[in-house]
C-alpha angles and dihedrals in degrees: 000000000000122000123208133181124216106233096182144334121239121181106309096344137084114214103218135190123211122215090260092057096257113148122212143151130247124186110249091231089065093055129075114282097249095050111141138169106291094026117144112219130191119218108215125213091258090056095254123133128234127183113242097214094176095052091043091054091047090051094050092048090051092050091049091049092051090046090053090051093051098046103029112117 
């Protein structure tokens, strides 16, 4: 199962990054409804997409922790 991260959303496209660093676009209407910037999406064997809510929350929490470390006085 392949895992991708939504880097940003531009117009009707999500610019995504694969685990290997490859960047590519996917039309938003092909992705799950609640896809947002920073979402982690699993690509299933049939080519469909599923949000990985657990991995997304973990990633957000890690980013917030790093931000706190950088800007904490």
